[in-house]
BADOGU-351232 format. One line per field, with one value per atom (N, C-alpha, C): residue number from 1; residue in one letter; atom name; x, y, z. Coordinates in nm, 4 decimals, padded with zeros to 6 digits. Layout:
<recs>
nr: c(NUM;...)
rest: c(A;...)
atom: c(CA;...)
u: c(X;...)
v: c(Y;...)
w: c(Z;...)
</recs>
This chain:
<recs>
nr: c(1;1;1;2;2;2;3;3;3;4;4;4;5;5;5;6;6;6;7;7;7;8;8;8;9;9;9;10;10;10;11;11;11;12;12;12;13;13;13;14;14;14;15;15;15;16;16;16;17;17;17;18;18;18;19;19;19;20;20;20;21;21;21;22;22;22;23;23;23;24;24;24;25;25;25;26;26;26;27;27;27;28;28;28;29;29;29;30;30;30;31;31;31;32;32;32;33;33;33;34;34;34;35;35;35;36;36;36;37;37;37;38;38;38;39;39;39;40;40;40;41;41;41;42;42;42;43;43;43;44;44;44;45;45;45;46;46;46;47;47;47;48;48;48;49;49;49;50;50;50;51;51;51;52;52;52;53;53;53;54;54;54;55;55;55;56;56;56;57;57;57;58;58;58;59;59;59;60;60;60;61;61;61;62;62;62;63;63;63;64;64;64;65;65;65;66;66;66;67;67;67;68;68;68;69;69;69;70;70;70;71;71;71;72;72;72;73;73;73;74;74;74;75;75;75;76;76;76;77;77;77;78;78;78;79;79;79;80;80;80;81;81;81;82;82;82;83;83;83;84;84;84;85;85;85;86;86;86;87;87;87;88;88;88;89;89;89;90;90;90;91;91;91;92;92;92;93;93;93;94;94;94;95;95;95;96;96;96;97;97;97;98;98;98;99;99;99;100;100;100;101;101;101;102;102;102;103;103;103;104;104;104;105;105;105;106;106;106;107;107;107;108;108;108;109;109;109;110;110;110;111;111;111;112;112;112;113;113;113;114;114;114;115;115;115;116;116;116;117;117;117;118;118;118;119;119;119;120;120;120;121;121;121;122;122;122;123;123;123;124;124;124;125;125;125;126;126;126;127;127;127;128;128;128;129;129;129;130;130;130;131;131;131;132;132;132;133;133;133;134;134;134;135;135;135;136;136;136;137;137;137;138;138;138;139;139;139;140;140;140;141;141;141;142;142;142;143;143;143;144;144;144;145;145;145;146;146;146;147;147;147;148;148;148;149;149;149;150;150;150;151;151;151;152;152;152;153;153;153;154;154;154;155;155;155;156;156;156;157;157;157;158;158;158;159;159;159;160;160;160;161;161;161;162;162;162;163;163;163;164;164;164;165;165;165;166;166;166;167;167;167;168;168;168)
rest: c(X;X;X;X;X;X;X;X;X;X;X;X;X;X;X;X;X;X;X;X;X;X;X;X;X;X;X;X;X;X;X;X;X;X;X;X;X;X;X;X;X;X;X;X;X;X;X;X;X;X;X;X;X;X;X;X;X;X;X;X;X;X;X;X;X;X;X;X;X;X;X;X;X;X;X;X;X;X;X;X;X;X;X;X;X;X;X;X;X;X;X;X;X;X;X;X;X;X;X;X;X;X;X;X;X;X;X;X;X;X;X;X;X;X;X;X;X;X;X;X;X;X;X;X;X;X;X;X;X;X;X;X;X;X;X;X;X;X;X;X;X;X;X;X;X;X;X;X;X;X;X;X;X;X;X;X;X;X;X;X;X;X;X;X;X;X;X;X;X;X;X;X;X;X;X;X;X;X;X;X;X;X;X;X;X;X;X;X;X;X;X;X;X;X;X;X;X;X;X;X;X;X;X;X;X;X;X;X;X;X;X;X;X;X;X;X;X;X;X;X;X;X;X;X;X;X;X;X;X;X;X;X;X;X;X;X;X;X;X;X;X;X;X;X;X;X;X;X;X;X;X;X;X;X;X;X;X;X;X;X;X;X;X;X;X;X;X;X;X;X;X;X;X;X;X;X;X;X;X;X;X;X;X;X;X;X;X;X;X;X;X;X;X;X;X;X;X;X;X;X;X;X;X;X;X;X;X;X;X;X;X;X;X;X;X;X;X;X;X;X;X;X;X;X;X;X;X;X;X;X;X;X;X;X;X;X;X;X;X;X;X;X;X;X;X;X;X;X;X;X;X;X;X;X;X;X;X;X;X;X;X;X;X;X;X;X;X;X;X;X;X;X;X;X;X;X;X;X;X;X;X;X;X;X;X;X;X;X;X;X;X;X;X;X;X;X;X;X;X;X;X;X;X;X;X;X;X;X;X;X;X;X;X;X;X;X;X;X;X;X;X;X;X;X;X;X;X;X;X;X;X;X;X;X;X;X;X;X;X;X;X;X;X;X;X;X;X;X;X;X;X;X;X;X;X;X;X;X;X;X;X;X;X;X;X;X;X;X;X;X;X;X;X;X;X;X;X;X;X;X;X;X;X;X;X;X;X;X;X;X;X;X;X;X;X;X;X;X;X;X;X;X;X;X)
atom: c(N;CA;C;N;CA;C;N;CA;C;N;CA;C;N;CA;C;N;CA;C;N;CA;C;N;CA;C;N;CA;C;N;CA;C;N;CA;C;N;CA;C;N;CA;C;N;CA;C;N;CA;C;N;CA;C;N;CA;C;N;CA;C;N;CA;C;N;CA;C;N;CA;C;N;CA;C;N;CA;C;N;CA;C;N;CA;C;N;CA;C;N;CA;C;N;CA;C;N;CA;C;N;CA;C;N;CA;C;N;CA;C;N;CA;C;N;CA;C;N;CA;C;N;CA;C;N;CA;C;N;CA;C;N;CA;C;N;CA;C;N;CA;C;N;CA;C;N;CA;C;N;CA;C;N;CA;C;N;CA;C;N;CA;C;N;CA;C;N;CA;C;N;CA;C;N;CA;C;N;CA;C;N;CA;C;N;CA;C;N;CA;C;N;CA;C;N;CA;C;N;CA;C;N;CA;C;N;CA;C;N;CA;C;N;CA;C;N;CA;C;N;CA;C;N;CA;C;N;CA;C;N;CA;C;N;CA;C;N;CA;C;N;CA;C;N;CA;C;N;CA;C;N;CA;C;N;CA;C;N;CA;C;N;CA;C;N;CA;C;N;CA;C;N;CA;C;N;CA;C;N;CA;C;N;CA;C;N;CA;C;N;CA;C;N;CA;C;N;CA;C;N;CA;C;N;CA;C;N;CA;C;N;CA;C;N;CA;C;N;CA;C;N;CA;C;N;CA;C;N;CA;C;N;CA;C;N;CA;C;N;CA;C;N;CA;C;N;CA;C;N;CA;C;N;CA;C;N;CA;C;N;CA;C;N;CA;C;N;CA;C;N;CA;C;N;CA;C;N;CA;C;N;CA;C;N;CA;C;N;CA;C;N;CA;C;N;CA;C;N;CA;C;N;CA;C;N;CA;C;N;CA;C;N;CA;C;N;CA;C;N;CA;C;N;CA;C;N;CA;C;N;CA;C;N;CA;C;N;CA;C;N;CA;C;N;CA;C;N;CA;C;N;CA;C;N;CA;C;N;CA;C;N;CA;C;N;CA;C;N;CA;C;N;CA;C;N;CA;C;N;CA;C;N;CA;C;N;CA;C;N;CA;C;N;CA;C;N;CA;C;N;CA;C;N;CA;C;N;CA;C;N;CA;C;N;CA;C;N;CA;C;N;CA;C;N;CA;C;N;CA;C;N;CA;C;N;CA;C;N;CA;C;N;CA;C;N;CA;C;N;CA;C;N;CA;C;N;CA;C;N;CA;C;N;CA;C;N;CA;C;N;CA;C;N;CA;C;N;CA;C;N;CA;C;N;CA;C)
u: c(02.5850;02.6954;02.8337;02.9051;03.0147;03.1283;03.2133;03.3198;03.4222;03.4861;03.5898;03.7197;03.8172;03.9509;04.0448;04.1381;04.2372;04.3577;04.4725;04.5880;04.6896;04.8137;04.8731;04.8918;04.8686;04.8839;05.0253;05.0132;05.1332;05.1519;05.2616;05.3137;05.2200;05.1698;05.0981;04.9837;04.9226;04.7985;04.7940;04.9255;04.9273;04.8416;04.7997;04.7337;04.5826;04.5497;04.4049;04.3981;04.4935;04.4768;04.4879;04.5809;04.5849;04.4529;04.3953;04.2679;04.1443;04.1625;04.0612;04.0745;04.2079;04.2705;04.1976;04.2114;04.1608;04.0192;03.9635;03.8064;03.7286;03.7989;03.7215;03.7765;03.9270;03.9978;04.0088;04.0807;04.1332;04.0427;03.9053;03.8107;03.8295;03.8295;03.8452;03.9595;04.0419;04.1864;04.2994;04.2753;04.3903;04.4244;04.5114;04.5504;04.6882;04.7237;04.8509;04.9230;04.8289;04.8883;04.8369;04.9322;04.9248;04.9855;05.0042;05.0561;05.1935;05.2760;05.4086;05.4405;05.3534;05.3687;05.3505;05.2003;05.1744;05.2743;05.3349;05.4450;05.5401;05.6082;05.6960;05.6726;05.5470;05.4840;05.5019;05.4617;05.4681;05.5684;05.6774;05.8101;05.9089;05.8548;05.9173;05.9057;06.0185;06.0130;05.9309;05.9122;05.8507;05.7065;05.6451;05.5112;05.4388;05.2919;05.2304;05.1060;05.0665;04.9681;04.8759;04.7407;04.6679;04.5293;04.4930;04.3699;04.2819;04.1537;04.0122;03.9915;03.9565;03.9184;03.8055;03.6957;03.5821;03.5501;03.5249;03.4911;03.5942;03.7263;03.8408;03.8884;03.8170;03.8241;03.8642;03.9432;03.9902;03.8634;03.8198;03.6977;03.7278;03.8568;03.8922;04.0414;04.1162;04.2607;04.2768;04.4247;04.4694;04.6196;04.6981;04.8347;04.8488;04.9530;05.0244;05.1600;05.2174;05.3485;05.3758;05.5025;05.5411;05.6613;05.6508;05.7940;05.8196;05.9157;05.9456;05.8587;05.7963;05.6554;05.5388;05.5316;05.3807;05.3620;05.2509;05.2203;05.1191;05.0901;05.0218;04.9547;04.8133;04.7270;04.7457;04.8070;04.8129;04.7020;04.6465;04.5345;04.4420;04.3223;04.2160;04.0762;04.0475;03.9097;03.8512;03.7279;03.6546;03.5382;03.5363;03.4259;03.3048;03.2095;03.0790;02.9793;03.0189;02.9310;02.9494;03.0669;03.1253;03.1077;03.0575;03.0690;02.9497;02.9691;02.8787;02.8871;02.9745;02.9660;03.0865;03.1554;03.2601;03.4108;03.4244;03.5559;03.6366;03.5994;03.6777;03.7284;03.6312;03.6508;03.7821;03.7588;03.8758;03.9922;03.9910;04.1099;04.1989;04.1358;04.1810;04.2314;04.1400;04.2019;04.3167;04.3443;04.4538;04.5662;04.5758;04.6544;04.7015;04.5966;04.6455;04.7261;04.6599;04.7625;04.8982;04.9243;05.0455;05.1197;05.0631;05.1293;05.1806;05.0742;05.1035;05.2180;05.2253;05.3197;05.4683;05.4756;05.5614;05.6236;05.5322;05.5871;05.5593;05.4538;05.4313;05.3505;05.3470;05.2549;05.1321;05.1201;05.0135;05.0003;04.8645;04.8310;04.7342;04.7845;04.7285;04.6632;04.5516;04.5086;04.4469;04.4321;04.3807;04.2393;04.1420;04.0432;03.9701;03.8993;03.8322;03.7430;03.7372;03.6437;03.4928;03.4517;03.3239;03.2630;03.3405;03.3509;03.2934;03.1900;03.1248;03.1029;03.0908;03.0907;03.2297;03.3441;03.4594;03.5272;03.4618;03.4858;03.4181;03.3023;03.2318;03.2894;03.3391;03.4025;03.5124;03.5903;03.7374;03.6971;03.6015;03.5664;03.5272;03.4218;03.3811;03.5267;03.6241;03.7312;03.8432;03.8237;03.8754;03.9758;03.9714;04.0234;03.9721;04.0545;03.9945;04.0611;03.9812;04.0348;04.1311;04.2503;04.3332;04.3563;04.3269;04.3720;04.2949;04.2380;04.1861;04.3363;04.3126;04.4336;04.3674;04.3475;04.2884;04.3849;04.2963;04.3696;04.4506;04.4494;04.5551;04.5151;04.4144;04.3848;04.3709;04.4831;04.4897;04.4620;04.5056;04.4997;04.3347;04.2425;04.1236;04.0251;04.0590;03.9669;04.0357;03.9923;04.0193;04.0298;04.1379;04.1565;04.1395;04.1033;04.0692;04.1861;04.2605;04.3514;04.3154;04.3037;04.2589;04.3819;04.3647;04.4803;04.4178;04.4741;04.4431;04.6014;04.5707;04.6880;04.6932;04.7958;04.8063;04.8843;04.9750;05.0218;05.0645;05.1006;05.1065;05.2662;05.2869;05.4292;05.5305;05.6299;05.7278;05.7152;05.5980;05.5703;05.6559;05.7116;05.7699;05.6459;05.6961;05.6089;05.6065;05.4891;05.4846;05.5619;05.6072;05.6876;05.6073;05.6896;05.6332;05.5823;05.4682;05.4328;05.3446;05.3651;05.3113;05.1449;05.1025;04.9436;04.9098;04.8003;04.7204;04.6145;04.5642;04.4661;04.3552;04.2245;04.1088;04.0141;04.0307;03.9382;03.8007;03.7144;03.5997;03.5214)
v: c(-05.7359;-05.6618;-05.7417;-05.7817;-05.8372;-05.7709;-05.8558;-05.8080;-05.7534;-05.6232;-05.5833;-05.5753;-05.5995;-05.5896;-05.5262;-05.4377;-05.3527;-05.4378;-05.4226;-05.4795;-05.4025;-05.4115;-05.3408;-05.3841;-05.2989;-05.3526;-05.4231;-05.5193;-05.6132;-05.5799;-05.6204;-05.6136;-05.7070;-05.8110;-05.9051;-05.8586;-05.7348;-05.6808;-05.5817;-05.5681;-05.4622;-05.4762;-05.5972;-05.6226;-05.5671;-05.6123;-05.5800;-05.3971;-05.3454;-05.2160;-05.1219;-05.1851;-05.1214;-05.1136;-05.2230;-05.2304;-05.1573;-05.1507;-05.0577;-04.9216;-04.8638;-04.7263;-04.7089;-04.7900;-04.7864;-04.7610;-04.8353;-04.8581;-04.7614;-04.7052;-04.6201;-04.4818;-04.4514;-04.3269;-04.2676;-04.3406;-04.2998;-04.2908;-04.3202;-04.3242;-04.2044;-04.2188;-04.0940;-04.0435;-04.0741;-03.9974;-04.0807;-04.2150;-04.2991;-04.3715;-04.4752;-04.5639;-04.5605;-04.4917;-04.4425;-04.5157;-04.5731;-04.6362;-04.8194;-04.8769;-05.0100;-05.0768;-05.2183;-05.3005;-05.2604;-05.2546;-05.2229;-05.0839;-04.9922;-04.8365;-04.8732;-04.9505;-04.9657;-05.0513;-05.1624;-05.2152;-05.1299;-05.0616;-04.9762;-04.8809;-04.8207;-04.7510;-04.8323;-04.9391;-05.0306;-05.0718;-05.0889;-05.1401;-04.9912;-04.8898;-04.7533;-04.7393;-04.7189;-04.6714;-04.6025;-04.5116;-04.3758;-04.3798;-04.4968;-04.4884;-04.5990;-04.5503;-04.6492;-04.6951;-04.8142;-04.8471;-04.9501;-04.9214;-05.0147;-05.0624;-05.2063;-05.2416;-05.2738;-05.2475;-05.3121;-05.4556;-05.5632;-05.6618;-05.7236;-05.7537;-05.7859;-05.9330;-06.0386;-06.1668;-06.2051;-06.2063;-06.2271;-06.1385;-06.0361;-05.9537;-05.8044;-05.7509;-05.6092;-05.5195;-05.4539;-05.3569;-05.2108;-05.1852;-05.0616;-05.0476;-04.9200;-04.9092;-04.7763;-04.7501;-04.6096;-04.6484;-04.5505;-04.5646;-04.4007;-04.3878;-04.2323;-04.2108;-04.1462;-04.1151;-04.0170;-04.0417;-03.9752;-03.8822;-03.7594;-03.6658;-03.6302;-03.5587;-03.4768;-03.4108;-03.3121;-03.2512;-03.2521;-03.3227;-03.3778;-03.5105;-03.5500;-03.6727;-03.6463;-03.7356;-03.7145;-03.8347;-03.8334;-03.9399;-03.9484;-04.0807;-04.1002;-04.1525;-04.2481;-04.3503;-04.3697;-04.3455;-04.4013;-04.4368;-04.5603;-04.6100;-04.6948;-04.7025;-04.7967;-04.8677;-04.9833;-05.0388;-04.9913;-04.9657;-04.9140;-05.0108;-05.1315;-05.1963;-05.2095;-05.1453;-05.1141;-04.9653;-04.8837;-04.7508;-04.7383;-04.6104;-04.5841;-04.6800;-04.7489;-04.8445;-04.8142;-04.6890;-04.6714;-04.7257;-04.7634;-04.8415;-04.7271;-04.6026;-04.4985;-04.4201;-04.4160;-04.3417;-04.4174;-04.5411;-04.6167;-04.6281;-04.6549;-04.6243;-04.4900;-04.3979;-04.2700;-04.2428;-04.2821;-04.2589;-04.3377;-04.4659;-04.5216;-04.4517;-04.4140;-04.3527;-04.2094;-04.1321;-04.0275;-04.0519;-04.1551;-04.2112;-04.2529;-04.3105;-04.3417;-04.2145;-04.0997;-03.9936;-03.9177;-03.9099;-03.8598;-03.9076;-04.0465;-04.1229;-04.1071;-04.0554;-04.0454;-03.8819;-03.8080;-03.6784;-03.5715;-03.6252;-03.4865;-03.4040;-03.2719;-03.1685;-03.1587;-03.2306;-03.1977;-03.3180;-03.3538;-03.4678;-03.3866;-03.4156;-03.3465;-03.4585;-03.4030;-03.4903;-03.4059;-03.4507;-03.3764;-03.4880;-03.3998;-03.4896;-03.3971;-03.4567;-03.3713;-03.2999;-03.1779;-03.0656;-03.1020;-03.1987;-03.2383;-03.3412;-03.4022;-03.5122;-03.4613;-03.4201;-03.3668;-03.4542;-03.5862;-03.6819;-03.6913;-03.6806;-03.6951;-03.5788;-03.4742;-03.3127;-03.3108;-03.3563;-03.4040;-03.4687;-03.5946;-03.6897;-03.6416;-03.5927;-03.5529;-03.4112;-03.3257;-03.2188;-03.2798;-03.3851;-03.4565;-03.4955;-03.5290;-03.5901;-03.4901;-03.3261;-03.2324;-03.1769;-03.2172;-03.1579;-03.0326;-02.9309;-02.8134;-02.7885;-02.7266;-02.6854;-02.5901;-02.5883;-02.5022;-02.4354;-02.4989;-02.4737;-02.5263;-02.4631;-02.5374;-02.5209;-02.6259;-02.6393;-02.6924;-02.5725;-02.5850;-02.6920;-02.7889;-02.8852;-02.9760;-02.9866;-03.0749;-03.2306;-03.2799;-03.4054;-03.4004;-03.4609;-03.4961;-03.3655;-03.2463;-03.0992;-03.0648;-03.1272;-03.0835;-03.0812;-03.1311;-03.1340;-03.0789;-02.9956;-02.9013;-03.0010;-02.9965;-03.0581;-02.9491;-03.0079;-02.9418;-03.0078;-02.9099;-02.9618;-02.9436;-03.0519;-03.0501;-03.0960;-03.0180;-03.0509;-03.0563;-03.1315;-03.1490;-03.1342;-03.0281;-03.0074;-03.1073;-03.1580;-03.2598;-03.2132;-03.0698;-03.0047;-02.8929;-02.8008;-02.6589;-02.6732;-02.5799;-02.5684;-02.5341;-02.5999;-02.5703;-02.6421;-02.7046;-02.7729;-02.8985;-02.9416;-03.0961;-03.2082;-03.2937;-03.4182;-03.5007;-03.5640;-03.6407;-03.7634;-03.8428;-03.9528;-04.0493;-04.1227;-04.2167;-04.3431;-04.3772;-04.5174;-04.5822;-04.6906;-04.7703;-04.7534;-04.7238;-04.7194;-04.8911;-04.9019;-05.0089;-05.0440;-05.1641;-05.1815;-05.2078;-05.1449;-05.1451;-05.2263;-05.3888;-05.4707;-05.4777;-05.3946;-05.4070;-05.5132)
w: c(03.3133;03.2662;03.2904;03.1830;03.1902;03.2799;03.3694;03.4392;03.3231;03.3731;03.3113;03.3991;03.3413;03.4288;03.3184;03.4120;03.3339;03.3742;03.2647;03.2523;03.1837;03.2069;03.1139;02.9609;02.8770;02.7277;02.6907;02.6137;02.5741;02.4362;02.3740;02.2399;02.1622;02.2105;02.1574;02.1301;02.1893;02.1716;02.0519;01.9983;01.8872;01.7895;01.7307;01.5994;01.6288;01.7405;01.7996;01.8238;01.8859;01.9089;01.7792;01.6887;01.5613;01.4850;01.4813;01.4081;01.5059;01.6097;01.6986;01.6642;01.6651;01.6085;01.4656;01.3709;01.2466;01.2424;01.3101;01.3028;01.3900;01.5026;01.6075;01.6230;01.5649;01.5986;01.4610;01.3729;01.2323;01.1193;01.1661;01.0391;00.9606;00.8238;00.7248;00.7196;00.8013;00.7965;00.7338;00.6928;00.6684;00.8023;00.7753;00.8983;00.9168;01.0075;01.0551;01.1788;01.2659;01.3517;01.3190;01.2562;01.2239;01.3331;01.3349;01.4338;01.4551;01.3509;01.3829;01.4878;01.4193;01.4944;01.6504;01.6600;01.7965;01.8630;01.8202;01.8837;01.9567;01.8495;01.8689;01.9811;01.9841;02.1185;02.2332;02.2440;02.3719;02.3936;02.3082;02.3417;02.4174;02.3741;02.4347;02.5766;02.6552;02.8049;02.8597;02.7446;02.7984;02.7215;02.7394;02.6857;02.7786;02.8171;02.9040;02.8082;02.8302;02.7691;02.8843;02.8361;02.9421;02.8378;02.8776;02.8130;02.9085;02.8757;02.9328;02.8868;02.9462;02.8868;02.9303;02.8713;02.8793;02.8067;02.8875;02.8171;02.7225;02.7669;02.7256;02.5850;02.5692;02.4436;02.4883;02.4152;02.4512;02.3911;02.5179;02.5255;02.4912;02.5473;02.5507;02.5614;02.5353;02.5556;02.5510;02.5970;02.5760;02.5730;02.4873;02.5074;02.5073;02.6066;02.6575;02.6516;02.5935;02.6054;02.7285;02.8023;02.8969;02.8899;02.9164;02.9040;03.0479;03.0495;03.1715;03.2421;03.1637;03.2261;03.1968;03.0688;03.0371;02.9834;02.9869;02.9241;02.7954;02.7192;02.5985;02.5580;02.5659;02.4980;02.3636;02.3195;02.1672;02.1083;02.1761;02.1372;02.2417;02.2171;02.3449;02.2711;02.2830;02.2131;02.3076;02.2892;02.3690;02.2644;02.2379;02.1462;02.1632;02.0536;02.0900;02.1898;02.1747;02.2477;02.3890;02.4304;02.5537;02.6343;02.5568;02.5717;02.6791;02.7642;02.8639;02.9770;02.9823;03.0973;03.1944;03.1837;03.2669;03.2492;03.1310;03.1030;03.0341;02.9690;02.9060;03.0670;03.1395;03.2571;03.3599;03.3521;03.4247;03.3616;03.2349;03.1674;03.1680;03.1642;03.1847;03.3031;03.4106;03.5560;03.5659;03.5203;03.5299;03.4714;03.3653;03.2877;03.3783;03.4202;03.5119;03.6040;03.6920;03.8019;03.7533;03.6544;03.5925;03.5702;03.5062;03.4738;03.5939;03.6950;03.8349;03.9143;03.9041;03.9529;03.8816;03.7605;03.6744;03.7054;03.7789;03.8110;03.7263;03.6029;03.5224;03.5899;03.5114;03.5656;03.5105;03.3716;03.2826;03.1607;03.1468;03.0621;02.9520;02.8182;02.6770;02.6008;02.5316;02.4400;02.3202;02.1991;02.1068;02.0545;02.0301;01.9725;01.8312;01.7405;01.6550;01.6903;01.6446;01.7066;01.6865;01.5869;01.5906;01.6815;01.7513;01.8304;01.9823;01.9814;02.0962;02.2132;02.1894;02.2987;02.3619;02.3115;02.3504;02.4208;02.3772;02.4303;02.5713;02.5706;02.7305;02.8021;02.7466;02.8462;02.8910;02.8293;02.8709;02.9685;02.9268;03.0242;03.1751;03.1420;03.2713;03.3597;03.3019;03.3726;03.4163;03.3981;03.4591;03.3466;03.2021;03.0959;03.0698;03.0346;02.9720;02.8315;02.7419;02.6181;02.6162;02.5523;02.5578;02.4150;02.2986;02.1640;02.0664;01.9574;01.8321;01.7336;01.6584;01.5602;01.4106;01.3381;01.2009;01.1156;01.0631;00.9494;01.0086;01.1503;01.2385;01.1833;01.1389;01.0885;00.9493;00.8850;00.7496;00.6665;00.7347;00.6587;00.6367;00.6974;00.6664;00.7777;00.9118;01.0220;01.1471;01.1896;01.3292;01.4469;01.5200;01.6532;01.7657;01.8631;02.0155;02.0943;02.1325;02.2313;02.3479;02.4532;02.5849;02.6816;02.7998;02.8977;03.0427;03.1112;03.2636;03.3204;03.4382;03.4997;03.6374;03.6476;03.7842;03.8814;03.8576;03.9486;03.9042;04.0094;03.9588;03.9090;03.8090;03.7586;03.8654;03.8654;03.9689;04.1003;04.1193;04.2391;04.2299;04.3642;04.3698;04.3396;04.2573;04.2688;04.4010;04.4312;04.5365;04.5062;04.6032;04.6181;04.5204;04.4280;04.3323;04.3965;04.3390;04.4038;04.2834;04.2399;04.1136;04.1321;03.9943;03.9813;04.0098;04.0643;04.0737;03.9856;03.9446;03.8627;03.9522;03.9229;03.9886;03.9097;03.9457;03.8684;03.9325;03.9384;03.9854;03.9241)
</recs>
């Protein structure tokens, strides 16, 4: 198996991440996360991005926005050839550590209701279903909103420490 390393997403990754979003996330919904939009997300100080690199190619990535109380996964994808190798788990765990370090109390994500593998994936990582949103995707597909609680509401966040990359 090829070694996979994690690193912060860069503005120069935007074209690749946009293409992955189009092909792996937005299929059948139109293409909303083009390179310019991904660049703007990565330029935003309240956004975190991570990529998983295998054999000098981006195998997976995630982009998450950070708010005062909660974080939100905007995009997350792993190329089909790299799935079921722990890449998605590592990317999500890195982003959860980032969110916890930022002091947020919960992390949220939406996924297509018919995407059973994604539902099981997030469930295994401690996310619980909180809501179903009819017509969320292009007015025709239902979304499931899931959340992972990082700390109790009102609890004081632990001291900040930067997340580290686990380059196994």
